[in-house]
N, C-alpha and C positions, 0 to 999 in steps of 0.2 A: 785565262782560265787554268786552274791548277790541274796537273796530270792526275787522273784516276787510275791506279794500278788495275790491271785486268783481273777478273776473278780466277780462282783456281780451276783449271780445266777438269780435274777429277770431280769437282762438285757440280758440274753442269751436265744437263742432258744433251743429246745430240741436237735436238731442236733448238736449245738455247745457244749451243755453239754455232749452229748454222745462222741463227739470228745475229750473233756477234759478227760473223763473217759478212753477212749481207749489209749490216749497218755501217761497215767501214767504207766510207766514200773516198775513192782514190782519184787523183788527177788522170785525165785521159791521155797519158803520154803516148799511147799507140796511135792517137789521132793527130798529134802535132807533127808538123814537118818544118822544123826550124832550118833556116839557111846557114846561119853562122855556127861554126864548130870551134870550140875552145878546149883548153886543158883546165880541168878543175883543180889540179894540183892536190887531188885527194886520193886516198888509198883506203881500201878495206882489207885488213889483214886476215889471215886464216882463222884467227880466234874470234873474228867478228868485230874487232875494234876499228873505229874509223879514225883517220888521220888527215890533217890538212897541212901542207907544207912541212911535213915531218913531225908536227905536234899533234897529240891526241885531241879529238873532239870530245870534251868531257860532259857536254850537256845532252842527256838522253833525248830530250825533246827535239834537238836539232838533228840528231841521227834519225829519229823516227820521221821527221819531216823530209829530210833528204832521201830516205829509203823509198818514199812514195813516188819519187821522180826517176827511179832506176829502171833501166831496160838493158838488155843484152842483144846485140845484133847477131846476124848469122855467122860472122867471123869470130864471135866470142868476145868482142869488145863491149865493155860496160859503159853506159852513158847516164849522166844526169840530164834529163830532158825538160825544157820549158818551152813555151810557145815562141820565145825569142831565140834560143840557142840550145845546142846540145854540147855538153862538156864531158870529155873523156874522164873516166875514173879507173884507177888501177885496182884490180881485185886479185888478191893472192890465190884464193881457192874458190869460194862461193860468196855471193853477195850477202847471204843471210846464214845464221846458224840456228838449227832446230834444237831447242833446249828442253822440251818436254813433249810427251805424247800421252794420249789417253785413248782407250778403246771404248766406244760407246755404240750400241745398237748397230753393229756391223760396219762401223767406220772408225778410222784412225784420225784423230784431230791433233795437230801439232801447234805448239806455241813457239814462236821465233824470238830471237834476241831483240827484235824491234817491237815486241808485244803483239805482232800480227798473229792471227790464227788461220791455219790452212788445213782443210780436210783432204786427205789423200784420196785420189780417185782418177777418173778418166782425164780431167783437166789438170790434175796435180799428181802425176805419177811419182812413185818412188823408183829411183834408178840406182842399181848396184854397180859400182865401178871398183877398180883395183883388181885384186885377186883373192882367192879363197883364204890365204893366210893374212892378208891385210885389206879387208874390204872397206870401202867407203860408200856410205849410202847418202844419196841426195834426194831432195824433194823439190819438184818443180813448183815455183811460187807464182810468179807473174812476169809477163813481158820478157820471157826468155831467161829470167833470173832463177837461181836455185838456192836452196838452203842445204848445207851439209849438216847431218845429224852429229851432235856431239857424242862423246863416249857414253854418257849416262842414258841418253835417248836411244842410242844404238842398243844398249843393254836392255832397256825397257822393251824394245821391239823383239829382241831375241827371246825374252821371257814370254811375250805374247805368242811368238812362233812355236816355242816349246810347249806351251799350254795347248796349242792347236794340234800338237802331235808331230811337229816337224823335228827331224833329227837327221843324223848321218849326212850332213851337208845339204839336205833339201829344205832348209829353213825358208819358209814363206809366211807372209802376213796378208790378210785380206782387208780391203776397204772399199766400200760401195760396190761390192760384187766383183772386184778385180783382185787377183792374186799377184803379189809382188815378191820376187825372190830377194833374200837378204845376202846371198852369196853371188858374186859375179859369175857369169857363164864362161 
């Protein structure tokens, strides 16, 4: 079946975005307990590009499929998990990159480099790391994995915070009733 590109986030209502999120059926990697542990010989670079044995994975459909099997354990190790095995995968920064954001009806919806859509809130908080001069904002995605916001998405959030009235280092954005700082504490 050919890949259907996702619709533009800005053209959707919050209800339509929520329907997109709910329609995405993901494998239950958190319920699988494979015994065998292997090395996938894969890497996700900081810019979101995937590599296998040093060569880029150029098929977006493969990246999307592999991304549904990702999880990160408590030690910070990322894994590709199947019912038969779990394979370590090297991740330079975050497993995903948030490439767009839209504010709709009191919520922030993010598009990821894998075409996933995530709505920030209690289950998917925004996390500010780094320092005030060089902040890095992350979004909790699923199974311990995170998305780092790219520069343009960070700029969109700053614009949203400034429209809200944030200034003087107190930049925050709200989503689903929770306020998230954009500057690390």
